A tleap script that builds the chain and sets N, CA, C and O, in Angstrom:
source leaprc.protein.ff14SB
mol = sequence {
  NMET ALA GLU TYR ILE ARG ASP ALA PHE LYS
  ASP VAL HIE LEU ASP VAL THR THR PRO ASP
  LEU PHE PHE PHE ALA GLY ASP GLU ARG LYS
  SER PRO PHE ALA THR ILE VAL THR ARG ASP
  THR GLU LEU ASP HIE ARG SER GLU LEU ASP
  ARG ASP ASP VAL PHE ARG LEU ASN LEU CYS
  VAL GLY LYS ASP SER PHE GLN LYS LEU PHE
  PRO GLU PRO ASP LEU ASP VAL ASP PHE THR
  ALA LEU ASP VAL LEU LEU PRO HIE PRO THR
  TYR ALA ARG VAL PHE TRP LEU SER VAL LEU
  ASN PRO SER HIE GLU THR PHE ARG LEU LEU
  ARG PRO TYR LEU ARG GLU ALA TYR ASP LEU
  GLN THR LYS ARG GLY ALA ARG CGLY
}
set mol.1.N position { -14.015 7.485 -22.094 }
set mol.1.CA position { -13.794 7.816 -20.711 }
set mol.1.C position { -13.477 9.307 -20.564 }
set mol.1.O position { -14.057 9.998 -19.727 }
set mol.2.N position { -12.559 9.780 -21.380 }
set mol.2.CA position { -12.202 11.198 -21.335 }
set mol.2.C position { -13.415 12.059 -21.672 }
set mol.2.O position { -13.641 13.099 -21.054 }
set mol.3.N position { -14.176 11.624 -22.638 }
set mol.3.CA position { -15.371 12.378 -23.029 }
set mol.3.C position { -16.379 12.433 -21.876 }
set mol.3.O position { -16.967 13.483 -21.617 }
set mol.4.N position { -16.575 11.325 -21.195 }
set mol.4.CA position { -17.484 11.305 -20.052 }
set mol.4.C position { -17.014 12.299 -18.987 }
set mol.4.O position { -17.808 13.102 -18.497 }
set mol.5.N position { -15.745 12.250 -18.630 }
set mol.5.CA position { -15.215 13.124 -17.583 }
set mol.5.C position { -15.378 14.584 -17.982 }
set mol.5.O position { -15.785 15.417 -17.173 }
set mol.6.N position { -15.063 14.879 -19.211 }
set mol.6.CA position { -15.166 16.260 -19.689 }
set mol.6.C position { -16.620 16.745 -19.712 }
set mol.6.O position { -16.899 17.902 -19.396 }
set mol.7.N position { -17.536 15.859 -20.085 }
set mol.7.CA position { -18.935 16.251 -20.234 }
set mol.7.C position { -19.747 16.168 -18.946 }
set mol.7.O position { -20.746 16.874 -18.807 }
set mol.8.N position { -19.345 15.327 -18.008 }
set mol.8.CA position { -20.151 15.081 -16.807 }
set mol.8.C position { -20.043 16.183 -15.764 }
set mol.8.O position { -20.910 16.309 -14.900 }
set mol.9.N position { -18.988 16.977 -15.841 }
set mol.9.CA position { -18.740 17.972 -14.810 }
set mol.9.C position { -18.596 19.352 -15.432 }
set mol.9.O position { -18.080 19.506 -16.539 }
set mol.10.N position { -19.057 20.336 -14.703 }
set mol.10.CA position { -19.020 21.719 -15.172 }
set mol.10.C position { -17.587 22.252 -15.147 }
set mol.10.O position { -16.841 22.038 -14.192 }
set mol.11.N position { -17.232 22.943 -16.211 }
set mol.11.CA position { -15.969 23.686 -16.258 }
set mol.11.C position { -14.730 22.804 -16.057 }
set mol.11.O position { -13.851 23.127 -15.259 }
set mol.12.N position { -14.675 21.695 -16.785 }
set mol.12.CA position { -13.500 20.829 -16.756 }
set mol.12.C position { -12.557 21.236 -17.878 }
set mol.12.O position { -12.967 21.413 -19.025 }
set mol.13.N position { -11.306 21.379 -17.529 }
set mol.13.CA position { -10.283 21.699 -18.511 }
set mol.13.C position { -9.395 20.478 -18.679 }
set mol.13.O position { -8.968 19.861 -17.703 }
set mol.14.N position { -9.128 20.145 -19.921 }
set mol.14.CA position { -8.334 18.969 -20.260 }
set mol.14.C position { -7.003 19.423 -20.818 }
set mol.14.O position { -6.951 20.126 -21.827 }
set mol.15.N position { -5.929 19.023 -20.162 }
set mol.15.CA position { -4.581 19.328 -20.643 }
set mol.15.C position { -4.116 18.152 -21.492 }
set mol.15.O position { -4.017 17.024 -21.008 }
set mol.16.N position { -3.836 18.423 -22.747 }
set mol.16.CA position { -3.409 17.379 -23.683 }
set mol.16.C position { -2.023 17.692 -24.241 }
set mol.16.O position { -1.699 17.291 -25.359 }
set mol.17.N position { -1.206 18.406 -23.470 }
set mol.17.CA position { 0.124 18.778 -23.950 }
set mol.17.C position { 1.127 17.625 -23.868 }
set mol.17.O position { 2.254 17.741 -24.349 }
set mol.18.N position { 0.712 16.518 -23.259 }
set mol.18.CA position { 1.545 15.317 -23.213 }
set mol.18.C position { 0.701 14.165 -23.761 }
set mol.18.O position { -0.488 14.354 -24.018 }
set mol.19.N position { 1.280 12.984 -23.945 }
set mol.19.CA position { 0.464 11.842 -24.375 }
set mol.19.C position { -0.580 11.431 -23.330 }
set mol.19.O position { -1.512 10.692 -23.648 }
set mol.20.N position { -0.433 11.898 -22.095 }
set mol.20.CA position { -1.365 11.600 -21.026 }
set mol.20.C position { -2.411 12.713 -20.941 }
set mol.20.O position { -2.198 13.812 -21.453 }
set mol.21.N position { -3.535 12.424 -20.297 }
set mol.21.CA position { -4.614 13.393 -20.160 }
set mol.21.C position { -4.740 13.809 -18.702 }
set mol.21.O position { -4.768 12.963 -17.809 }
set mol.22.N position { -4.815 15.115 -18.463 }
set mol.22.CA position { -4.943 15.669 -17.122 }
set mol.22.C position { -6.216 16.504 -17.065 }
set mol.22.O position { -6.406 17.411 -17.874 }
set mol.23.N position { -7.092 16.194 -16.102 }
set mol.23.CA position { -8.383 16.850 -15.965 }
set mol.23.C position { -8.348 17.789 -14.765 }
set mol.23.O position { -8.073 17.371 -13.640 }
set mol.24.N position { -8.632 19.074 -15.026 }
set mol.24.CA position { -8.623 20.093 -13.992 }
set mol.24.C position { -10.029 20.657 -13.820 }
set mol.24.O position { -10.793 20.748 -14.781 }
set mol.25.N position { -10.360 21.030 -12.597 }
set mol.25.CA position { -11.662 21.626 -12.294 }
set mol.25.C position { -11.522 23.140 -12.244 }
set mol.25.O position { -10.669 23.671 -11.531 }
set mol.26.N position { -12.356 23.825 -12.997 }
set mol.26.CA position { -12.355 25.282 -12.968 }
set mol.26.C position { -11.044 25.877 -13.434 }
set mol.26.O position { -10.381 25.344 -14.323 }
set mol.27.N position { -10.681 26.985 -12.821 }
set mol.27.CA position { -9.475 27.704 -13.231 }
set mol.27.C position { -8.207 27.165 -12.591 }
set mol.27.O position { -7.104 27.549 -12.981 }
set mol.28.N position { -8.350 26.278 -11.612 }
set mol.28.CA position { -7.187 25.716 -10.927 }
set mol.28.C position { -6.458 24.771 -11.879 }
set mol.28.O position { -7.066 23.850 -12.425 }
set mol.29.N position { -5.173 24.993 -12.078 }
set mol.29.CA position { -4.409 24.163 -13.017 }
set mol.29.C position { -3.141 23.577 -12.382 }
set mol.29.O position { -2.227 23.148 -13.086 }
set mol.30.N position { -3.098 23.565 -11.049 }
set mol.30.CA position { -1.900 23.058 -10.384 }
set mol.30.C position { -1.915 21.554 -10.225 }
set mol.30.O position { -0.905 20.888 -10.450 }
set mol.31.N position { -3.058 21.019 -9.838 }
set mol.31.CA position { -3.129 19.573 -9.679 }
set mol.31.C position { -4.466 19.071 -10.224 }
set mol.31.O position { -5.518 19.629 -9.910 }
set mol.32.N position { -4.421 18.039 -11.023 }
set mol.32.CA position { -5.648 17.510 -11.616 }
set mol.32.C position { -6.455 16.708 -10.596 }
set mol.32.O position { -5.924 16.259 -9.580 }
set mol.33.N position { -7.738 16.536 -10.882 }
set mol.33.CA position { -8.565 15.668 -10.046 }
set mol.33.C position { -8.608 14.256 -10.620 }
set mol.33.O position { -8.962 13.308 -9.918 }
set mol.34.N position { -8.251 14.115 -11.890 }
set mol.34.CA position { -8.202 12.806 -12.542 }
set mol.34.C position { -7.181 12.855 -13.661 }
set mol.34.O position { -6.919 13.912 -14.236 }
set mol.35.N position { -6.612 11.703 -13.961 }
set mol.35.CA position { -5.681 11.593 -15.082 }
set mol.35.C position { -5.911 10.263 -15.793 }
set mol.35.O position { -6.400 9.298 -15.207 }
set mol.36.N position { -5.550 10.241 -17.050 }
set mol.36.CA position { -5.472 8.992 -17.804 }
set mol.36.C position { -4.045 8.938 -18.330 }
set mol.36.O position { -3.643 9.737 -19.175 }
set mol.37.N position { -3.298 7.984 -17.814 }
set mol.37.CA position { -1.875 7.879 -18.117 }
set mol.37.C position { -1.652 6.688 -19.036 }
set mol.37.O position { -2.214 5.613 -18.829 }
set mol.38.N position { -0.826 6.895 -20.048 }
set mol.38.CA position { -0.648 5.887 -21.097 }
set mol.38.C position { 0.777 5.382 -21.240 }
set mol.38.O position { 1.071 4.583 -22.129 }
set mol.39.N position { 1.660 5.846 -20.368 }
set mol.39.CA position { 3.073 5.471 -20.548 }
set mol.39.C position { 3.798 5.454 -19.215 }
set mol.39.O position { 3.404 6.116 -18.256 }
set mol.40.N position { 4.851 4.690 -19.186 }
set mol.40.CA position { 5.726 4.676 -18.023 }
set mol.40.C position { 6.602 5.924 -18.032 }
set mol.40.O position { 6.899 6.493 -19.083 }
set mol.41.N position { 7.005 6.330 -16.837 }
set mol.41.CA position { 7.988 7.395 -16.697 }
set mol.41.C position { 9.075 6.889 -15.759 }
set mol.41.O position { 8.959 5.812 -15.175 }
set mol.42.N position { 10.105 7.662 -15.628 }
set mol.42.CA position { 11.214 7.289 -14.749 }
set mol.42.C position { 10.741 7.105 -13.301 }
set mol.42.O position { 11.250 6.244 -12.583 }
set mol.43.N position { 9.769 7.915 -12.881 }
set mol.43.CA position { 9.277 7.869 -11.500 }
set mol.43.C position { 8.052 6.981 -11.318 }
set mol.43.O position { 7.662 6.689 -10.187 }
set mol.44.N position { 7.446 6.554 -12.412 }
set mol.44.CA position { 6.182 5.811 -12.323 }
set mol.44.C position { 6.163 4.723 -13.392 }
set mol.44.O position { 5.750 4.955 -14.528 }
set mol.45.N position { 6.615 3.541 -13.009 }
set mol.45.CA position { 6.697 2.440 -13.982 }
set mol.45.C position { 6.146 1.125 -13.441 }
set mol.45.O position { 6.201 0.104 -14.126 }
set mol.46.N position { 5.621 1.137 -12.232 }
set mol.46.CA position { 5.188 -0.119 -11.602 }
set mol.46.C position { 3.955 -0.728 -12.253 }
set mol.46.O position { 3.705 -1.922 -12.089 }
set mol.47.N position { 3.174 0.068 -12.994 }
set mol.47.CA position { 1.996 -0.466 -13.672 }
set mol.47.C position { 2.322 -1.047 -15.046 }
set mol.47.O position { 1.466 -1.640 -15.702 }
set mol.48.N position { 3.546 -0.871 -15.461 }
set mol.48.CA position { 3.986 -1.364 -16.778 }
set mol.48.C position { 3.051 -0.869 -17.887 }
set mol.48.O position { 2.500 -1.651 -18.661 }
set mol.49.N position { 2.897 0.445 -17.934 }
set mol.49.CA position { 1.995 1.062 -18.904 }
set mol.49.C position { 2.527 1.023 -20.327 }
set mol.49.O position { 1.797 1.358 -21.260 }
set mol.50.N position { 3.749 0.633 -20.514 }
set mol.50.CA position { 4.295 0.541 -21.869 }
set mol.50.C position { 3.828 -0.709 -22.613 }
set mol.50.O position { 4.217 -0.930 -23.759 }
set mol.51.N position { 3.002 -1.520 -21.970 }
set mol.51.CA position { 2.399 -2.659 -22.672 }
set mol.51.C position { 1.396 -2.135 -23.698 }
set mol.51.O position { 0.824 -1.059 -23.518 }
set mol.52.N position { 1.186 -2.884 -24.756 }
set mol.52.CA position { 0.246 -2.474 -25.799 }
set mol.52.C position { -1.148 -2.262 -25.222 }
set mol.52.O position { -1.668 -3.107 -24.493 }
set mol.53.N position { -1.743 -1.125 -25.558 }
set mol.53.CA position { -3.136 -0.806 -25.231 }
set mol.53.C position { -3.446 -0.802 -23.735 }
set mol.53.O position { -4.577 -1.085 -23.342 }
set mol.54.N position { -2.468 -0.489 -22.906 }
set mol.54.CA position { -2.697 -0.403 -21.460 }
set mol.54.C position { -2.646 1.062 -21.043 }
set mol.54.O position { -1.741 1.803 -21.427 }
set mol.55.N position { -3.630 1.462 -20.254 }
set mol.55.CA position { -3.665 2.813 -19.697 }
set mol.55.C position { -4.161 2.713 -18.264 }
set mol.55.O position { -4.701 1.690 -17.844 }
set mol.56.N position { -3.965 3.801 -17.519 }
set mol.56.CA position { -4.386 3.801 -16.123 }
set mol.56.C position { -5.200 5.059 -15.841 }
set mol.56.O position { -4.748 6.176 -16.094 }
set mol.57.N position { -6.401 4.861 -15.316 }
set mol.57.CA position { -7.229 5.958 -14.838 }
set mol.57.C position { -6.882 6.177 -13.375 }
set mol.57.O position { -6.841 5.229 -12.591 }
set mol.58.N position { -6.632 7.430 -13.008 }
set mol.58.CA position { -6.263 7.798 -11.645 }
set mol.58.C position { -7.216 8.872 -11.135 }
set mol.58.O position { -7.582 9.786 -11.874 }
set mol.59.N position { -7.616 8.759 -9.868 }
set mol.59.CA position { -8.515 9.726 -9.241 }
set mol.59.C position { -7.995 10.087 -7.863 }
set mol.59.O position { -7.479 9.236 -7.138 }
set mol.60.N position { -8.134 11.353 -7.508 }
set mol.60.CA position { -7.765 11.803 -6.169 }
set mol.60.C position { -9.030 11.944 -5.341 }
set mol.60.O position { -9.822 12.859 -5.563 }
set mol.61.N position { -9.223 11.045 -4.392 }
set mol.61.CA position { -10.427 11.051 -3.555 }
set mol.61.C position { -10.069 11.511 -2.144 }
set mol.61.O position { -8.900 11.736 -1.827 }
set mol.62.N position { -11.076 11.645 -1.318 }
set mol.62.CA position { -10.846 12.036 0.071 }
set mol.62.C position { -10.300 10.881 0.898 }
set mol.62.O position { -10.388 9.715 0.513 }
set mol.63.N position { -9.745 11.232 2.023 }
set mol.63.CA position { -9.136 10.251 2.918 }
set mol.63.C position { -10.129 9.174 3.348 }
set mol.63.O position { -9.791 7.990 3.356 }
set mol.64.N position { -11.361 9.577 3.708 }
set mol.64.CA position { -12.353 8.599 4.164 }
set mol.64.C position { -12.674 7.582 3.078 }
set mol.64.O position { -12.701 6.379 3.337 }
set mol.65.N position { -12.913 8.060 1.874 }
set mol.65.CA position { -13.213 7.135 0.764 }
set mol.65.C position { -12.045 6.208 0.501 }
set mol.65.O position { -12.223 5.004 0.313 }
set mol.66.N position { -10.859 6.771 0.489 }
set mol.66.CA position { -9.669 5.964 0.220 }
set mol.66.C position { -9.520 4.865 1.267 }
set mol.66.O position { -9.249 3.712 0.932 }
set mol.67.N position { -9.699 5.227 2.530 }
set mol.67.CA position { -9.521 4.249 3.601 }
set mol.67.C position { -10.640 3.210 3.627 }
set mol.67.O position { -10.415 2.086 4.076 }
set mol.68.N position { -11.838 3.557 3.158 }
set mol.68.CA position { -12.905 2.558 3.040 }
set mol.68.C position { -12.583 1.560 1.932 }
set mol.68.O position { -12.843 0.364 2.066 }
set mol.69.N position { -12.019 2.059 0.843 }
set mol.69.CA position { -11.656 1.177 -0.272 }
set mol.69.C position { -10.439 0.320 0.047 }
set mol.69.O position { -10.362 -0.841 -0.358 }
set mol.70.N position { -9.489 0.898 0.774 }
set mol.70.CA position { -8.230 0.215 1.089 }
set mol.70.C position { -7.952 0.341 2.586 }
set mol.70.O position { -7.080 1.109 2.991 }
set mol.71.N position { -8.693 -0.414 3.415 }
set mol.71.CA position { -8.573 -0.260 4.871 }
set mol.71.C position { -7.224 -0.707 5.429 }
set mol.71.O position { -6.758 -0.174 6.436 }
set mol.72.N position { -6.618 -1.653 4.798 }
set mol.72.CA position { -5.323 -2.151 5.271 }
set mol.72.C position { -4.294 -1.980 4.169 }
set mol.72.O position { -4.553 -2.332 3.018 }
set mol.73.N position { -3.144 -1.448 4.503 }
set mol.73.CA position { -2.111 -1.346 3.460 }
set mol.73.C position { -1.703 -2.742 2.996 }
set mol.73.O position { -1.373 -3.604 3.810 }
set mol.74.N position { -1.728 -2.950 1.712 }
set mol.74.CA position { -1.357 -4.243 1.137 }
set mol.74.C position { 0.008 -4.074 0.481 }
set mol.74.O position { 0.144 -3.383 -0.529 }
set mol.75.N position { 0.989 -4.697 1.052 }
set mol.75.CA position { 2.347 -4.554 0.540 }
set mol.75.C position { 2.610 -5.432 -0.677 }
set mol.75.O position { 3.664 -5.332 -1.306 }
set mol.76.N position { 1.653 -6.287 -1.005 }
set mol.76.CA position { 1.841 -7.225 -2.120 }
set mol.76.C position { 0.846 -6.928 -3.246 }
set mol.76.O position { 0.185 -7.839 -3.745 }
set mol.77.N position { 0.741 -5.673 -3.641 }
set mol.77.CA position { -0.192 -5.252 -4.679 }
set mol.77.C position { 0.408 -5.527 -6.052 }
set mol.77.O position { 1.572 -5.217 -6.307 }
set mol.78.N position { -0.390 -6.107 -6.922 }
set mol.78.CA position { 0.022 -6.295 -8.314 }
set mol.78.C position { -0.460 -5.090 -9.106 }
set mol.78.O position { -1.599 -5.070 -9.572 }
set mol.79.N position { 0.387 -4.096 -9.262 }
set mol.79.CA position { 0.024 -2.859 -9.945 }
set mol.79.C position { -0.128 -3.038 -11.450 }
set mol.79.O position { -0.464 -2.086 -12.155 }
set mol.80.N position { 0.116 -4.245 -11.949 }
set mol.80.CA position { -0.043 -4.516 -13.387 }
set mol.80.C position { -1.390 -5.157 -13.711 }
set mol.80.O position { -1.697 -5.381 -14.882 }
set mol.81.N position { -2.195 -5.454 -12.696 }
set mol.81.CA position { -3.484 -6.133 -12.899 }
set mol.81.C position { -4.471 -5.208 -13.608 }
set mol.81.O position { -4.605 -4.036 -13.254 }
set mol.82.N position { -5.153 -5.748 -14.606 }
set mol.82.CA position { -6.129 -4.979 -15.370 }
set mol.82.C position { -7.499 -5.036 -14.703 }
set mol.82.O position { -7.883 -6.056 -14.131 }
set mol.83.N position { -8.228 -3.924 -14.785 }
set mol.83.CA position { -9.607 -3.818 -14.320 }
set mol.83.C position { -9.769 -4.165 -12.833 }
set mol.83.O position { -10.748 -4.793 -12.433 }
set mol.84.N position { -8.792 -3.744 -12.030 }
set mol.84.CA position { -8.824 -3.962 -10.580 }
set mol.84.C position { -8.574 -2.616 -9.911 }
set mol.84.O position { -7.590 -1.943 -10.218 }
set mol.85.N position { -9.448 -2.225 -9.010 }
set mol.85.CA position { -9.269 -0.982 -8.280 }
set mol.85.C position { -8.105 -1.135 -7.310 }
set mol.85.O position { -8.079 -2.051 -6.487 }
set mol.86.N position { -7.138 -0.218 -7.421 }
set mol.86.CA position { -5.906 -0.293 -6.641 }
set mol.86.C position { -5.547 1.073 -6.075 }
set mol.86.O position { -5.970 2.101 -6.604 }
set mol.87.N position { -4.769 1.083 -5.002 }
set mol.87.CA position { -4.160 2.359 -4.616 }
set mol.87.C position { -3.156 2.748 -5.708 }
set mol.87.O position { -2.544 1.879 -6.330 }
set mol.88.N position { -2.994 4.016 -5.930 }
set mol.88.CA position { -2.039 4.465 -6.948 }
set mol.88.C position { -0.637 3.999 -6.552 }
set mol.88.O position { -0.281 4.078 -5.377 }
set mol.89.N position { 0.164 3.516 -7.503 }
set mol.89.CA position { 1.484 2.994 -7.148 }
set mol.89.C position { 2.449 4.045 -6.595 }
set mol.89.O position { 3.394 3.693 -5.890 }
set mol.90.N position { 2.235 5.307 -6.896 }
set mol.90.CA position { 3.126 6.367 -6.420 }
set mol.90.C position { 2.439 7.320 -5.451 }
set mol.90.O position { 3.062 7.772 -4.490 }
set mol.91.N position { 1.169 7.633 -5.685 }
set mol.91.CA position { 0.489 8.689 -4.933 }
set mol.91.C position { -0.606 8.201 -3.988 }
set mol.91.O position { -1.489 8.978 -3.625 }
set mol.92.N position { -0.569 6.967 -3.593 }
set mol.92.CA position { -1.572 6.449 -2.648 }
set mol.92.C position { -1.524 7.210 -1.332 }
set mol.92.O position { -2.562 7.401 -0.698 }
set mol.93.N position { -0.372 7.640 -0.917 }
set mol.93.CA position { -0.254 8.324 0.375 }
set mol.93.C position { -1.030 9.643 0.405 }
set mol.93.O position { -1.322 10.164 1.481 }
set mol.94.N position { -1.366 10.188 -0.778 }
set mol.94.CA position { -2.190 11.395 -0.842 }
set mol.94.C position { -3.560 11.069 -1.450 }
set mol.94.O position { -4.216 11.924 -2.045 }
set mol.95.N position { -3.970 9.803 -1.282 }
set mol.95.CA position { -5.332 9.324 -1.545 }
set mol.95.C position { -5.716 9.274 -3.026 }
set mol.95.O position { -6.850 9.576 -3.397 }
set mol.96.N position { -4.762 8.893 -3.853 }
set mol.96.CA position { -5.070 8.627 -5.260 }
set mol.96.C position { -5.334 7.140 -5.416 }
set mol.96.O position { -4.613 6.308 -4.866 }
set mol.97.N position { -6.368 6.818 -6.167 }
set mol.97.CA position { -6.637 5.430 -6.518 }
set mol.97.C position { -6.457 5.285 -8.025 }
set mol.97.O position { -6.403 6.279 -8.749 }
set mol.98.N position { -6.365 4.053 -8.489 }
set mol.98.CA position { -6.125 3.828 -9.904 }
set mol.98.C position { -6.735 2.515 -10.356 }
set mol.98.O position { -7.020 1.629 -9.550 }
set mol.99.N position { -6.927 2.410 -11.655 }
set mol.99.CA position { -7.368 1.161 -12.265 }
set mol.99.C position { -6.848 1.141 -13.698 }
set mol.99.O position { -6.984 2.112 -14.443 }
set mol.100.N position { -6.257 0.025 -14.057 }
set mol.100.CA position { -5.752 -0.154 -15.423 }
set mol.100.C position { -6.865 -0.722 -16.287 }
set mol.100.O position { -7.506 -1.712 -15.934 }
set mol.101.N position { -7.080 -0.082 -17.417 }
set mol.101.CA position { -8.071 -0.531 -18.401 }
set mol.101.C position { -9.406 -0.903 -17.741 }
set mol.101.O position { -9.843 -2.051 -17.828 }
set mol.102.N position { -10.048 0.063 -17.084 }
set mol.102.CA position { -11.327 -0.262 -16.440 }
set mol.102.C position { -12.378 -0.691 -17.456 }
set mol.102.O position { -12.512 -0.088 -18.520 }
set mol.103.N position { -13.113 -1.731 -17.118 }
set mol.103.CA position { -14.245 -2.162 -17.944 }
set mol.103.C position { -15.356 -1.127 -17.819 }
set mol.103.O position { -15.273 -0.219 -16.991 }
set mol.104.N position { -16.391 -1.261 -18.636 }
set mol.104.CA position { -17.531 -0.352 -18.542 }
set mol.104.C position { -18.162 -0.430 -17.158 }
set mol.104.O position { -18.546 0.590 -16.587 }
set mol.105.N position { -18.267 -1.639 -16.623 }
set mol.105.CA position { -18.850 -1.830 -15.295 }
set mol.105.C position { -17.997 -1.168 -14.217 }
set mol.105.O position { -18.530 -0.479 -13.347 }
set mol.106.N position { -16.700 -1.364 -14.263 }
set mol.106.CA position { -15.820 -0.750 -13.273 }
set mol.106.C position { -15.878 0.768 -13.382 }
set mol.106.O position { -15.927 1.463 -12.367 }
set mol.107.N position { -15.872 1.284 -14.605 }
set mol.107.CA position { -15.946 2.730 -14.781 }
set mol.107.C position { -17.264 3.274 -14.226 }
set mol.107.O position { -17.292 4.347 -13.625 }
set mol.108.N position { -18.344 2.536 -14.428 }
set mol.108.CA position { -19.632 2.954 -13.876 }
set mol.108.C position { -19.565 3.010 -12.348 }
set mol.108.O position { -20.116 3.927 -11.739 }
set mol.109.N position { -18.899 2.042 -11.729 }
set mol.109.CA position { -18.743 2.031 -10.274 }
set mol.109.C position { -17.849 3.169 -9.772 }
set mol.109.O position { -17.964 3.598 -8.624 }
set mol.110.N position { -16.969 3.646 -10.633 }
set mol.110.CA position { -16.056 4.729 -10.259 }
set mol.110.C position { -16.685 6.112 -10.367 }
set mol.110.O position { -16.119 7.083 -9.865 }
set mol.111.N position { -17.825 6.219 -11.000 }
set mol.111.CA position { -18.424 7.537 -11.227 }
set mol.111.C position { -18.644 8.349 -9.950 }
set mol.111.O position { -18.383 9.552 -9.958 }
set mol.112.N position { -19.114 7.742 -8.848 }
set mol.112.CA position { -19.233 8.548 -7.616 }
set mol.112.C position { -17.869 9.047 -7.111 }
set mol.112.O position { -17.784 10.126 -6.525 }
set mol.113.N position { -16.823 8.276 -7.335 }
set mol.113.CA position { -15.487 8.710 -6.926 }
set mol.113.C position { -14.964 9.812 -7.843 }
set mol.113.O position { -14.232 10.697 -7.399 }
set mol.114.N position { -15.335 9.758 -9.110 }
set mol.114.CA position { -15.011 10.863 -10.014 }
set mol.114.C position { -15.680 12.144 -9.530 }
set mol.114.O position { -15.060 13.208 -9.515 }
set mol.115.N position { -16.946 12.038 -9.135 }
set mol.115.CA position { -17.673 13.201 -8.609 }
set mol.115.C position { -16.970 13.732 -7.375 }
set mol.115.O position { -16.784 14.940 -7.229 }
set mol.116.N position { -16.579 12.829 -6.489 }
set mol.116.CA position { -15.884 13.248 -5.272 }
set mol.116.C position { -14.566 13.941 -5.605 }
set mol.116.O position { -14.246 14.982 -5.031 }
set mol.117.N position { -13.811 13.368 -6.525 }
set mol.117.CA position { -12.532 13.958 -6.920 }
set mol.117.C position { -12.736 15.359 -7.496 }
set mol.117.O position { -12.003 16.291 -7.165 }
set mol.118.N position { -13.734 15.491 -8.355 }
set mol.118.CA position { -14.049 16.792 -8.944 }
set mol.118.C position { -14.465 17.793 -7.862 }
set mol.118.O position { -13.976 18.922 -7.834 }
set mol.119.N position { -15.364 17.377 -6.979 }
set mol.119.CA position { -15.844 18.275 -5.922 }
set mol.119.C position { -14.707 18.708 -5.001 }
set mol.119.O position { -14.632 19.876 -4.619 }
set mol.120.N position { -13.832 17.790 -4.646 }
set mol.120.CA position { -12.684 18.142 -3.792 }
set mol.120.C position { -11.788 19.155 -4.475 }
set mol.120.O position { -11.327 20.108 -3.847 }
set mol.121.N position { -11.540 18.953 -5.758 }
set mol.121.CA position { -10.672 19.884 -6.484 }
set mol.121.C position { -11.333 21.243 -6.627 }
set mol.121.O position { -10.662 22.272 -6.536 }
set mol.122.N position { -12.636 21.260 -6.849 }
set mol.122.CA position { -13.364 22.533 -6.952 }
set mol.122.C position { -13.259 23.309 -5.628 }
set mol.122.O position { -13.045 24.521 -5.630 }
set mol.123.N position { -13.409 22.608 -4.517 }
set mol.123.CA position { -13.306 23.260 -3.202 }
set mol.123.C position { -11.882 23.781 -2.953 }
set mol.123.O position { -11.700 24.875 -2.418 }
set mol.124.N position { -10.892 22.999 -3.342 }
set mol.124.CA position { -9.498 23.453 -3.175 }
set mol.124.C position { -9.245 24.715 -3.987 }
set mol.124.O position { -8.601 25.651 -3.513 }
set mol.125.N position { -9.760 24.734 -5.220 }
set mol.125.CA position { -9.580 25.905 -6.069 }
set mol.125.C position { -10.267 27.131 -5.516 }
set mol.125.O position { -9.755 28.241 -5.657 }
set mol.126.N position { -11.419 26.954 -4.886 }
set mol.126.CA position { -12.160 28.080 -4.304 }
set mol.126.C position { -11.421 28.682 -3.111 }
set mol.126.O position { -11.541 29.875 -2.834 }
set mol.127.N position { -10.654 27.844 -2.406 }
set mol.127.CA position { -9.895 28.339 -1.251 }
set mol.127.C position { -8.666 29.116 -1.679 }
set mol.127.O position { -8.106 29.896 -0.908 }
set mol.128.N position { -8.248 28.890 -2.941 }
set mol.128.CA position { -7.092 29.623 -3.447 }
set mol.128.C position { -5.854 29.029 -2.989 }
set mol.128.O position { -4.774 29.518 -3.321 }
savepdb mol mol.pdb
quit
């Protein structure tokens, strides 16, 4: 997955200074367009990432895409469900989506959203 993200888009920088992976577009290094998170933190533990072999792919998409995927706020989300597209447990309000252990099929379906996330971040970086 990380290899695909790094290879599919021009000028992607991968921050590997933590056990998690942060993908940045171009020279902008303030906020990633995608992450692969492998552990719980004090502020982000609802996905129970400390389970064996569980990770979460996160993408920052535009408001329209996010609202098409999640038209109604669901207050009863199971953030521990594997291979299910979900709003991010912490950053949904800023249009991050997530999926735990995406299958090959789910990852293939996410590719247009990865492109969108990358393009949005590239545009933000160009604005300075």
